[in-house]
Backbone as a printed PyTorch tensor [residue, N CA C, xyz], in Angstrom:
tensor([[[  0.8170,  -1.1960,   0.0000],
         [  0.0000,   0.0000,   0.0000],
         [  0.8580,   1.2550,   0.0000]],

        [[  2.1730,   1.0810,   0.1080],
         [  3.0470,   2.2390,   0.0580],
         [  3.1410,   3.0080,   1.3640]],

        [[  2.6920,   2.4110,   2.4480],
         [  2.7500,   3.0670,   3.7560],
         [  3.9760,   2.5680,   4.4960]],

        [[  4.8240,   3.4980,   4.9360],
         [  6.0160,   3.1270,   5.6860],
         [  5.6210,   2.7090,   7.0990]],

        [[  6.2080,   1.6320,   7.5590],
         [  5.9170,   1.1380,   8.9000],
         [  7.2370,   0.9390,   9.6410]],

        [[  7.3160,   1.4040,  10.8730],
         [  8.5270,   1.2610,  11.6710],
         [  8.1330,   0.9440,  13.1030]],

        [[  8.9740,   0.1550,  13.7660],
         [  8.7460,  -0.1650,  15.1740],
         [  9.6610,   0.7270,  15.9980]],

        [[  9.0710,   1.4230,  16.9510],
         [  9.8050,   2.3700,  17.7850],
         [  9.7660,   1.8720,  19.2280]],

        [[ 10.8940,   1.9480,  19.9090],
         [ 10.9410,   1.5730,  21.3220],
         [ 10.3160,   2.6990,  22.1460]],

        [[  9.2410,   2.4160,  22.8810],
         [  8.5890,   3.4720,  23.6580],
         [  9.5330,   4.1600,  24.6530]],

        [[ 10.4380,   3.3930,  25.2250],
         [ 11.3520,   3.9740,  26.2090],
         [ 12.3470,   4.9340,  25.5700]],

        [[ 12.5310,   4.8410,  24.2510],
         [ 13.5140,   5.6870,  23.5690],
         [ 12.8890,   6.9020,  22.8920]],

        [[ 11.6010,   7.1340,  23.1260],
         [ 10.9490,   8.3090,  22.5630],
         [ 11.3250,   9.5130,  23.4270]],

        [[ 11.9400,  10.5460,  22.8290],
         [ 12.3280,  11.7110,  23.6270],
         [ 11.1030,  12.4280,  24.1970]],

        [[ 11.1880,  12.7850,  25.4470],
         [ 10.0860,  13.4950,  26.1080],
         [ 10.6550,  14.6570,  26.9110]],

        [[  9.9020,  15.7430,  26.9140],
         [ 10.2810,  16.8870,  27.7340],
         [  9.7610,  16.6410,  29.1430]],

        [[ 10.4610,  17.1370,  30.1520],
         [  9.9810,  16.9520,  31.5250],
         [  8.5800,  17.5520,  31.7000]],

        [[  7.6990,  16.7900,  32.2920],
         [  6.3460,  17.2640,  32.5710],
         [  5.4040,  17.1870,  31.3860]],

        [[  5.8910,  16.7790,  30.2260],
         [  5.0380,  16.6960,  29.0340],
         [  4.2010,  15.4200,  29.0960]],

        [[  2.8880,  15.5910,  29.0430],
         [  1.9920,  14.4490,  29.0950],
         [  0.8960,  14.6380,  28.0510]],

        [[  0.9970,  13.8890,  26.9950],
         [ -0.0290,  13.9520,  25.9600],
         [ -0.9180,  12.7300,  26.1370]],

        [[ -2.2060,  12.9870,  26.3280],
         [ -3.1090,  11.8980,  26.6300],
         [ -4.0050,  11.4950,  25.4620]],

        [[ -4.0280,  12.2840,  24.3930],
         [ -4.9350,  11.9470,  23.2960],
         [ -4.1670,  11.2340,  22.2000]],

        [[ -4.8010,  10.2670,  21.5700],
         [ -4.1660,   9.4980,  20.5030],
         [ -3.7870,  10.3910,  19.3250]],

        [[ -4.6540,  11.3280,  18.9690],
         [ -4.3980,  12.1870,  17.8090],
         [ -3.1620,  13.0600,  18.0390]],

        [[ -3.0680,  13.7240,  19.1930],
         [ -1.9120,  14.5800,  19.4830],
         [ -0.6380,  13.7430,  19.5820]],

        [[ -0.7410,  12.5650,  20.1770],
         [  0.4140,  11.6860,  20.3040],
         [  0.8770,  11.2250,  18.9190]],

        [[ -0.0490,  10.8780,  18.0420],
         [  0.2860,  10.4410,  16.6900],
         [  0.9390,  11.5700,  15.8980]],

        [[  0.4240,  12.8000,  16.0240],
         [  1.0260,  13.9460,  15.3320],
         [  2.4660,  14.1620,  15.8040]],

        [[  2.6550,  14.0820,  17.1090],
         [  3.9950,  14.2810,  17.6720],
         [  4.9490,  13.1910,  17.1680]],

        [[  4.5140,  11.9270,  17.1700],
         [  5.3610,  10.8360,  16.6980],
         [  5.6910,  10.9980,  15.2130]],

        [[  4.7120,  11.4310,  14.4120],
         [  4.9530,  11.6220,  12.9810],
         [  5.9970,  12.7120,  12.7580]],

        [[  5.8970,  13.8270,  13.4820],
         [  6.8870,  14.9060,  13.3570],
         [  8.2790,  14.4250,  13.7640]],

        [[  8.3510,  13.7220,  14.8760],
         [  9.6510,  13.2380,  15.3590],
         [ 10.2510,  12.2270,  14.3720]],

        [[  9.4180,  11.3900,  13.7850],
         [  9.9110,  10.4070,  12.8220],
         [ 10.4260,  11.1120,  11.5550]],

        [[  9.7340,  12.1280,  11.1300],
         [ 10.1110,  12.8730,   9.9310],
         [ 11.5010,  13.4870,  10.0840]],

        [[ 11.8230,  14.0030,  11.2670],
         [ 13.1280,  14.6500,  11.4730],
         [ 14.1900,  13.6800,  11.9960]],

        [[ 13.8310,  12.3980,  12.1580],
         [ 14.8130,  11.3890,  12.5560],
         [ 15.1330,  11.3570,  14.0360]],

        [[ 14.2220,  11.7700,  14.8890],
         [ 14.4750,  11.7860,  16.3340],
         [ 14.0650,  10.4910,  17.0270]],

        [[ 13.5100,   9.5400,  16.2990],
         [ 13.0700,   8.2870,  16.9050],
         [ 14.0760,   7.1790,  16.6240]],

        [[ 14.2230,   6.2940,  17.5680],
         [ 15.1230,   5.1600,  17.4190],
         [ 14.3100,   3.9560,  16.9480]],

        [[ 14.6670,   3.4500,  15.7700],
         [ 13.9660,   2.2970,  15.2230],
         [ 14.4790,   1.0210,  15.8930]],

        [[ 13.5910,   0.0730,  16.0700],
         [ 13.9320,  -1.1970,  16.6930],
         [ 13.7270,  -2.2940,  15.6560]],

        [[ 14.6770,  -3.2000,  15.5640],
         [ 14.5340,  -4.3280,  14.6560],
         [ 14.6040,  -5.6190,  15.4540]],

        [[ 13.9010,  -6.6210,  14.9900],
         [ 13.9600,  -7.9320,  15.6420],
         [ 15.3090,  -8.5640,  15.3290]],

        [[ 15.9080,  -9.2400,  16.2930],
         [ 17.2000,  -9.8720,  16.0270],
         [ 17.0580, -11.0060,  15.0140]],

        [[ 18.1040, -11.2110,  14.2330],
         [ 18.1160, -12.3290,  13.2950],
         [ 18.2940, -13.6250,  14.0830]],

        [[ 18.0890, -14.7450,  13.4290],
         [ 18.2960, -16.0340,  14.0950],
         [ 19.7450, -16.1680,  14.5600]],

        [[ 20.6770, -15.6580,  13.7610],
         [ 22.0970, -15.7140,  14.1120],
         [ 22.3940, -14.8530,  15.3500]],

        [[ 21.8080, -13.6650,  15.4040],
         [ 22.0020, -12.7910,  16.5630],
         [ 21.3810, -13.4020,  17.8190]],

        [[ 20.2100, -13.9860,  17.6680],
         [ 19.5560, -14.6030,  18.8320],
         [ 20.3510, -15.8040,  19.3290]],

        [[ 20.9440, -16.5680,  18.4090],
         [ 21.7900, -17.6990,  18.8070],
         [ 23.0140, -17.2020,  19.5760]],

        [[ 23.6050, -16.0930,  19.1250],
         [ 24.7580, -15.5210,  19.8290],
         [ 24.3510, -15.0550,  21.2250]],

        [[ 23.1830, -14.4490,  21.3390],
         [ 22.7000, -14.0100,  22.6500],
         [ 22.4930, -15.2060,  23.5830]],

        [[ 21.9600, -16.2990,  23.0190],
         [ 21.7620, -17.5060,  23.8260],
         [ 23.0940, -18.0750,  24.2950]],

        [[ 24.1200, -17.9980,  23.4370],
         [ 25.4500, -18.4680,  23.8320],
         [ 25.9840, -17.6430,  25.0030]],

        [[ 25.7890, -16.3260,  24.9430],
         [ 26.2490, -15.4640,  26.0370],
         [ 25.4280, -15.6930,  27.3060]],

        [[ 24.1360, -15.9610,  27.1430],
         [ 23.3060, -16.2910,  28.3150],
         [ 23.7850, -17.5910,  28.9580]],

        [[ 24.1290, -18.5650,  28.1220],
         [ 24.6250, -19.8400,  28.6400],
         [ 25.9220, -19.6300,  29.4110]],

        [[ 26.7980, -18.7620,  28.9050],
         [ 28.0520, -18.4880,  29.6210],
         [ 27.7780, -17.8570,  30.9770]],

        [[ 26.8170, -16.9510,  31.0080],
         [ 26.4860, -16.3100,  32.2760],
         [ 25.9150, -17.3310,  33.2600]],

        [[ 25.1050, -18.2640,  32.7640],
         [ 24.5740, -19.3220,  33.6310],
         [ 25.7030, -20.1880,  34.1740]],

        [[ 26.6660, -20.5240,  33.3200],
         [ 27.8010, -21.3380,  33.7600],
         [ 28.6360, -20.5760,  34.7770]],

        [[ 28.8090, -19.2690,  34.5560],
         [ 29.5670, -18.4570,  35.5240],
         [ 28.9000, -18.4950,  36.8940]],

        [[ 27.5770, -18.3880,  36.9110],
         [ 26.8520, -18.4500,  38.1870],
         [ 26.9960, -19.8230,  38.8200]],

        [[ 26.9160, -20.8780,  37.9880],
         [ 27.0990, -22.2390,  38.5020],
         [ 28.5040, -22.4090,  39.0930]],

        [[ 29.5150, -21.8510,  38.4000],
         [ 30.8920, -21.9650,  38.8910],
         [ 31.0580, -21.2530,  40.2310]],

        [[ 30.4960, -20.0510,  40.3340],
         [ 30.5890, -19.3190,  41.6040],
         [ 29.9170, -20.1060,  42.7260]],

        [[ 28.7630, -20.7050,  42.4440],
         [ 28.0590, -21.4840,  43.4630],
         [ 28.8650, -22.7230,  43.8500]],

        [[ 29.4370, -23.4140,  42.8580],
         [ 30.2290, -24.6150,  43.1450],
         [ 31.4780, -24.2740,  43.9490]],

        [[ 32.1430, -23.1970,  43.5750],
         [ 33.3220, -22.7610,  44.3290],
         [ 32.9430, -22.3870,  45.7540]],

        [[ 31.8120, -21.7290,  45.8960],
         [ 31.3590, -21.3380,  47.2280],
         [ 31.0670, -22.5700,  48.0780]],

        [[ 30.4210, -23.5740,  47.4960],
         [ 30.1290, -24.8040,  48.2490],
         [ 31.4130, -25.4600,  48.7230]],

        [[ 32.4250, -25.5200,  47.8420],
         [ 33.6990, -26.1230,  48.2160],
         [ 34.3790, -25.3050,  49.3090]],

        [[ 34.3920, -23.9980,  49.1570],
         [ 35.0180, -23.1300,  50.1680],
         [ 34.3290, -23.2590,  51.5200]],

        [[ 33.0050, -23.2920,  51.5020],
         [ 32.2580, -23.4020,  52.7680],
         [ 32.5020, -24.7550,  53.4220]],

        [[ 32.5940, -25.8000,  52.6120],
         [ 32.9130, -27.1210,  53.1490],
         [ 34.2600, -27.0810,  53.8560]],

        [[ 35.2550, -26.4760,  53.1940],
         [ 36.5910, -26.3890,  53.7900],
         [ 36.5660, -25.5590,  55.0730]],

        [[ 35.8150, -24.4630,  55.0640],
         [ 35.7340, -23.6290,  56.2710],
         [ 35.1010, -24.3930,  57.4330]],

        [[ 34.0930, -25.2110,  57.1310],
         [ 33.4610, -26.0030,  58.2030],
         [ 34.4410, -27.0050,  58.7890]],

        [[ 35.4660, -27.3610,  58.0100],
         [ 36.4980, -28.2910,  58.4930],
         [ 37.7160, -27.5430,  59.0280]],

        [[ 37.6140, -26.2090,  59.1250],
         [ 38.7000, -25.4060,  59.6900],
         [ 39.8740, -25.2080,  58.7430]],

        [[ 39.6440, -25.3470,  57.4550],
         [ 40.7280, -25.1950,  56.4780],
         [ 40.4620, -23.9630,  55.6250]],

        [[ 41.4720, -23.0980,  55.6000],
         [ 41.3110, -21.8330,  54.8910],
         [ 42.5780, -21.5270,  54.1120]],

        [[ 42.3960, -21.1420,  52.8620],
         [ 43.5050, -20.7580,  52.0050],
         [ 43.4470, -19.2520,  51.8390]],

        [[ 44.4760, -18.5300,  52.2970],
         [ 44.4110, -17.0770,  52.3340],
         [ 44.7770, -16.3500,  51.0380]],

        [[ 45.8260, -16.7570,  50.3040],
         [ 46.1160, -15.9900,  49.0770],
         [ 44.9910, -16.1400,  48.0520]],

        [[ 45.2110, -15.6000,  46.8670],
         [ 44.1980, -15.6540,  45.8070],
         [ 43.7780, -17.1010,  45.5520]],

        [[ 42.4790, -17.3070,  45.5440],
         [ 41.9730, -18.6600,  45.3430],
         [ 41.7320, -18.9500,  43.8720]],

        [[ 41.7020, -20.2200,  43.5590],
         [ 41.3270, -20.7960,  42.2710],
         [ 42.4140, -20.7000,  41.2150]],

        [[ 43.6100, -20.3000,  41.6280],
         [ 44.7430, -20.3400,  40.7140],
         [ 45.4830, -21.6630,  40.8890]],

        [[ 46.6010, -21.8480,  40.1890],
         [ 47.3590, -23.1060,  40.2790],
         [ 47.8400, -23.4300,  41.6950]],

        [[ 48.2590, -22.4110,  42.4500],
         [ 48.7320, -22.6660,  43.8180],
         [ 47.5900, -23.1430,  44.7140]],

        [[ 46.4190, -22.5750,  44.5090],
         [ 45.2600, -22.9920,  45.3070],
         [ 44.8890, -24.4410,  44.9880]],

        [[ 44.9130, -24.8010,  43.7000],
         [ 44.5990, -26.1830,  43.3390],
         [ 45.6480, -27.1470,  43.8840]],

        [[ 46.9270, -26.7210,  43.9030],
         [ 47.9770, -27.5660,  44.4870],
         [ 47.7080, -27.7630,  45.9780]],

        [[ 47.2800, -26.7100,  46.6630],
         [ 46.9430, -26.8000,  48.0830],
         [ 45.7480, -27.7340,  48.2830]],

        [[ 44.7510, -27.6230,  47.4110],
         [ 43.5700, -28.4970,  47.5190],
         [ 43.9480, -29.9640,  47.3620]],

        [[ 44.8660, -30.2600,  46.4290],
         [ 45.2790, -31.6540,  46.2170],
         [ 45.9800, -32.2320,  47.4450]],

        [[ 46.5690, -31.3830,  48.2720],
         [ 47.2800, -31.8490,  49.4650],
         [ 46.3510, -32.1020,  50.6480]],

        [[ 45.0960, -31.6890,  50.5360],
         [ 44.1650, -31.8420,  51.6530],
         [ 43.8280, -33.3150,  51.8570]],

        [[ 43.7580, -33.7110,  53.1260],
         [ 43.4600, -35.1070,  53.4600],
         [ 42.2590, -35.1300,  54.4000]],

        [[ 41.3020, -35.9930,  54.1070],
         [ 40.0790, -36.0640,  54.8910],
         [ 39.7650, -37.5090,  55.2430]],

        [[ 38.8380, -37.6760,  56.1890],
         [ 38.3520, -39.0140,  56.5380],
         [ 37.5120, -39.5370,  55.3720]],

        [[ 37.0520, -40.7690,  55.4800],
         [ 36.3390, -41.4300,  54.3760],
         [ 35.1570, -40.6290,  53.8470]],

        [[ 34.2170, -40.2510,  54.7090],
         [ 33.0150, -39.5490,  54.2590],
         [ 33.3650, -38.1510,  53.7650]],

        [[ 34.1800, -37.4430,  54.5200],
         [ 34.5810, -36.0990,  54.0980],
         [ 35.3470, -36.1420,  52.7780]],

        [[ 36.1300, -37.1870,  52.5530],
         [ 36.8840, -37.3300,  51.3070],
         [ 35.9200, -37.4300,  50.1180]],

        [[ 34.8230, -38.1760,  50.2910],
         [ 33.8280, -38.3170,  49.2190],
         [ 33.2140, -36.9590,  48.8860]],

        [[ 32.8350, -36.2230,  49.9160],
         [ 32.2200, -34.9090,  49.7050],
         [ 33.2240, -33.9570,  49.0640]],

        [[ 34.4390, -33.9290,  49.5840],
         [ 35.4830, -33.0510,  49.0580],
         [ 35.7570, -33.3420,  47.5810]],

        [[ 35.9050, -34.6080,  47.2370],
         [ 36.1740, -34.9680,  45.8500],
         [ 34.9960, -34.6070,  44.9470]],

        [[ 33.7860, -34.7660,  45.4540],
         [ 32.6040, -34.3790,  44.6740],
         [ 32.6470, -32.8830,  44.3610]],

        [[ 32.8990, -32.0600,  45.3750],
         [ 32.9370, -30.6100,  45.1660],
         [ 34.0610, -30.2190,  44.2120]],

        [[ 35.2400, -30.8120,  44.3630],
         [ 36.3700, -30.5000,  43.4700],
         [ 36.0600, -30.9150,  42.0290]],

        [[ 35.4810, -32.1030,  41.8660],
         [ 35.1250, -32.5810,  40.5310],
         [ 34.1020, -31.6630,  39.8870]],

        [[ 33.1520, -31.2180,  40.6770],
         [ 32.1170, -30.3350,  40.1570],
         [ 32.7320, -29.0100,  39.6800]],

        [[ 33.6380, -28.4310,  40.4600],
         [ 34.2760, -27.1700,  40.0670],
         [ 35.0980, -27.3670,  38.7950]],

        [[ 35.8690, -28.4650,  38.7260],
         [ 36.6720, -28.7230,  37.5360],
         [ 35.7900, -28.9190,  36.2940]],

        [[ 34.6980, -29.6450,  36.4590],
         [ 33.7790, -29.8760,  35.3390],
         [ 33.1990, -28.5510,  34.8330]],

        [[ 32.7870, -27.7090,  35.7500],
         [ 32.2200, -26.4130,  35.3590],
         [ 33.2920, -25.5390,  34.7180]],

        [[ 34.5250, -25.5770,  35.2310],
         [ 35.6190, -24.8250,  34.6080],
         [ 35.8380, -25.2860,  33.1640]],

        [[ 35.7600, -26.6000,  32.9310],
         [ 35.9110, -27.1260,  31.5710],
         [ 34.7750, -26.6420,  30.6710]],

        [[ 33.5420, -26.6600,  31.1850],
         [ 32.4010, -26.1560,  30.4120],
         [ 32.5840, -24.6850,  30.0790]],

        [[ 33.0780, -23.9120,  31.0530],
         [ 33.3140, -22.4790,  30.8460],
         [ 34.3510, -22.2770,  29.7380]],

        [[ 35.4170, -23.0740,  29.7450],
         [ 36.4540, -22.9500,  28.7180],
         [ 35.8830, -23.2660,  27.3300]],

        [[ 35.0200, -24.2730,  27.2450],
         [ 34.4060, -24.6220,  25.9590],
         [ 33.5300, -23.4800,  25.4440]],

        [[ 32.7280, -22.9210,  26.3290],
         [ 31.8400, -21.8120,  25.9370],
         [ 32.6790, -20.5940,  25.5470]],

        [[ 33.7240, -20.2980,  26.3180],
         [ 34.5860, -19.1610,  25.9920],
         [ 35.2170, -19.3340,  24.6150]],

        [[ 35.6580, -20.5490,  24.2980],
         [ 36.2450, -20.8080,  22.9850],
         [ 35.2100, -20.6260,  21.8820]],

        [[ 33.9860, -21.0620,  22.1300],
         [ 32.9130, -20.8890,  21.1440],
         [ 32.6150, -19.4020,  20.9320]],

        [[ 32.6690, -18.6270,  22.0000],
         [ 32.4320, -17.1790,  21.8930],
         [ 33.5510, -16.5200,  21.0850]],

        [[ 34.7860, -16.9180,  21.3350],
         [ 35.9210, -16.3680,  20.5750],
         [ 35.7500, -16.6920,  19.0920]],

        [[ 35.3960, -17.9330,  18.7900],
         [ 35.2070, -18.3270,  17.3870],
         [ 34.0480, -17.5610,  16.7530]],

        [[ 32.9690, -17.4010,  17.4900],
         [ 31.8170, -16.6740,  16.9640],
         [ 32.1520, -15.2000,  16.7320]],

        [[ 32.9610, -14.6290,  17.6260],
         [ 33.3030, -13.2060,  17.4970],
         [ 34.1470, -12.9240,  16.2680]],

        [[ 34.7260, -13.9490,  15.6890],
         [ 35.5620, -13.7630,  14.5030],
         [ 34.8180, -14.0850,  13.2130]],

        [[ 33.5110, -14.3380,  13.3070],
         [ 32.7180, -14.5780,  12.1010],
         [ 32.1670, -13.2540,  11.5990]],

        [[ 31.7270, -13.2540,  10.3710],
         [ 31.3520, -12.0470,   9.6500],
         [ 30.4370, -11.0580,  10.3750]],

        [[ 29.2530, -11.4500,  10.8270],
         [ 28.3840, -10.3970,  11.3780],
         [ 28.8590,  -9.8320,  12.7130]],

        [[ 29.7270, -10.5340,  13.4130],
         [ 30.1460, -10.0870,  14.7370],
         [ 31.5620,  -9.5210,  14.7520]],

        [[ 32.2620,  -9.6580,  13.6510],
         [ 33.6350,  -9.1980,  13.5710],
         [ 33.6470,  -7.7090,  13.2480]],

        [[ 34.2650,  -6.8790,  14.1000],
         [ 34.3220,  -5.4400,  13.8080],
         [ 35.1150,  -5.1750,  12.5370]],

        [[ 34.7610,  -4.1150,  11.8370],
         [ 35.4780,  -3.7450,  10.6140],
         [ 36.9370,  -3.4640,  10.9410]],

        [[ 37.8380,  -3.9800,  10.1020],
         [ 39.2630,  -3.7490,  10.2990],
         [ 39.8580,  -4.6170,  11.3900]],

        [[ 39.1060,  -5.6010,  11.8820],
         [ 39.5750,  -6.4770,  12.9570],
         [ 40.5310,  -7.5100,  12.3800]],

        [[ 41.6860,  -7.6590,  13.0120],
         [ 42.6240,  -8.6850,  12.5760],
         [ 42.4270,  -9.9100,  13.4380]],

        [[ 42.5330, -11.0670,  12.8360],
         [ 42.3330, -12.3220,  13.5560],
         [ 43.5460, -12.6050,  14.4180]],

        [[ 43.2990, -12.9830,  15.6360],
         [ 44.3900, -13.3810,  16.5180],
         [ 43.9130, -14.5910,  17.3140]],

        [[ 44.8540, -15.4100,  17.6770],
         [ 44.5210, -16.5980,  18.4450],
         [ 44.5090, -16.2480,  19.9180]],

        [[ 43.4150, -16.5660,  20.5590],
         [ 43.2650, -16.2650,  21.9820],
         [ 42.8250, -17.5170,  22.7070]],

        [[ 43.4830, -17.8190,  23.7790],
         [ 43.0460, -18.9410,  24.6180],
         [ 42.4440, -18.3410,  25.8730]],

        [[ 41.1930, -18.6280,  26.0790],
         [ 40.4870, -18.1180,  27.2630],
         [ 40.3160, -19.2760,  28.2020]],

        [[ 40.7260, -19.1300,  29.4260],
         [ 40.5980, -20.2150,  30.4110],
         [ 40.1590, -19.6630,  31.7120]]])
């Protein structure tokens, strides 16, 4: 029909303080004027590729939360047993200290479960990080003039 149609984000419509237009006709006139001069921000639906990338980033955030929770469970378990590691945790020295810990039979089972869980989540995080790096170097997500470099995220 030759009618231009655009989706505008209501939150991005510029408004003057105290301005309240309650009638549809006045509101429509104002929106038409603002659209004509380019003051409105158009919104587009994400492509399937963009939505997949967003889901990948959401998955990473979920894994990060899982890792923090797993690390916290392990730390709290150790604190309940009177064991505390003071320098920066979760680096190579901390893992070496964890490997030296000795527990009774039942505590050993719990300790190994918590350590295995943290290691498993760390591995999942590394896989997701690698997928994000690879995705960031594909056409729609690669910034103009970006040179490819190899990055290991761990």
